[in-house]
VOVOTOR-689938 format. One line per 8 residues: number of its first residue (from 0); their letters; for each residue x, y, z of C-alpha. Coordinates in Angstrom, 3 decimals. Each point is the difference from the previous one (the first is absolute). Example, Ala and Ser with C-alpha at 12.3 -4.5 7.8 and 13.67 -1.06 7.14 Angstrom:
! VOVOTOR-689938
0	as	12.300/-4.500/7.800  1.370/3.440/-0.660 .
***
This chain:
! VOVOTOR-689938
0	mekdqerl	0.201/0.648/0.384  2.659/2.497/0.407  1.267/-1.907/-3.408  -2.567/1.016/-1.863  -0.172/3.482/1.890  3.361/0.293/-0.760  -0.728/-0.466/-3.592  -3.130/2.445/0.003 .
8	tafiella	2.346/2.950/1.556  3.276/-0.634/-2.599  -3.489/-0.253/-2.600  -1.136/3.478/0.620  2.627/1.627/0.991  1.507/-0.220/-4.657  -3.906/0.971/0.313  0.451/3.313/1.435 .
16	qlnkelaa	3.843/0.028/-2.019  -2.226/-1.007/-2.999  -2.338/2.846/0.835  3.376/2.977/-0.468  1.136/-1.102/-3.069  -3.336/0.453/-1.527  -0.092/3.015/1.399  3.921/1.206/-1.032 .
24	ivrtgdps	-0.614/-1.808/-3.314  -3.139/2.625/-0.599  1.043/2.865/2.135  3.412/-0.324/-2.570  -1.225/-1.859/-2.495  4.001/-1.675/-0.128  -0.257/-3.258/-0.949  3.048/-0.389/2.035 .
32	vlgdmnat	-2.521/-1.517/2.771  -0.566/-3.122/-1.489  2.818/-1.966/1.000  -1.076/1.000/3.273  -3.544/-0.821/-0.594  1.593/-3.515/-1.791  2.206/-1.224/2.778  -3.810/1.090/2.530 .
40	vkgmyaiq	-2.362/-1.850/-1.679  2.393/-2.909/0.151  0.489/-0.123/2.894  -4.829/0.058/0.572  0.291/-2.090/-2.410  2.272/-2.453/2.055  -1.531/-0.026/3.204  -3.319/1.097/-1.150 .
48	hgneddaf	-0.546/-2.598/-3.811  -0.992/-3.662/1.981  -0.955/0.519/3.966  -2.271/-1.660/1.062  -0.910/2.220/2.179  -3.100/1.980/0.846  1.142/3.365/-0.545  2.025/-0.786/-3.174 .
56	qtidpdce	-2.480/-1.156/-1.660  -2.817/2.051/0.600  1.990/2.150/-1.330  1.472/-2.395/-3.341  -2.185/1.874/-2.495  0.666/3.206/0.162  4.578/-1.194/0.484  -0.096/-1.802/-3.448 .
64	viyrnfdm	-1.454/3.787/-1.080  2.521/0.983/1.077  2.493/-2.339/-0.586  -1.607/-0.202/-4.431  -0.198/4.125/-0.203  4.189/-0.783/0.717  0.331/-2.463/-2.307  -1.597/1.906/-2.591 .
72	ivavlktt	2.814/2.873/1.398  2.234/-1.702/-1.049  -1.154/-1.396/-3.045  -1.111/3.733/-1.742  3.280/0.685/1.443  2.308/-1.899/-1.616  -1.616/0.652/-3.399  1.040/3.915/-0.150 .
80	engeidag	3.041/0.936/-2.430  3.510/1.471/1.539  -2.903/0.479/2.998  -2.154/2.586/-0.348  -3.520/-0.429/0.305  -2.579/1.664/-2.389  -3.777/0.599/0.957  -1.086/-3.325/-1.088 .
88	aqkalnkf	2.607/-1.602/3.185  -0.577/2.805/2.325  -3.348/-0.472/-0.415  -0.918/-3.899/0.697  3.259/1.123/2.488  -1.887/2.059/2.175  -3.324/-2.573/-0.499  2.023/-2.821/1.543 .
96	lhnineav	1.291/3.082/2.189  -3.676/0.603/1.645  -1.155/-3.930/-0.337  2.672/-0.791/2.752  -0.997/3.126/2.083  -3.574/-0.822/0.097  1.935/-3.816/0.896  1.504/1.257/2.781 .
104	inivtlfg	-2.798/2.429/1.049  -2.268/-3.052/0.009  2.497/-2.508/1.852  0.702/3.276/3.195  -3.772/0.768/0.350  -0.561/-3.263/0.545  2.798/-0.636/2.520  -1.702/3.001/1.687 .
112	lv	2.832/2.114/-0.650  -1.056/3.258/-1.157 .
***
């Protein structure tokens, strides 16, 4: 039981970090933040994915939104030429970031953190 609580606490800390990173990328538009986000999302996935604890099962659909949308961000960035993000790619990236943000809000609401 204590181990589950430790995992949940670690997950929530990563969720808070992801929220800060989302805010930074929206505020600055600096794509270098995506490297930090990648590490954060991977950490969240390692803790949550496949975890049988009820809390993690409850948030699984929103976590899947985060993971899928971040994968799509990476896919879009891989298709850009010379790292140049055109208007179409920017629109897609904004949508994926929006989806991730909504999932984060859903999770913190479920945990009663807002």
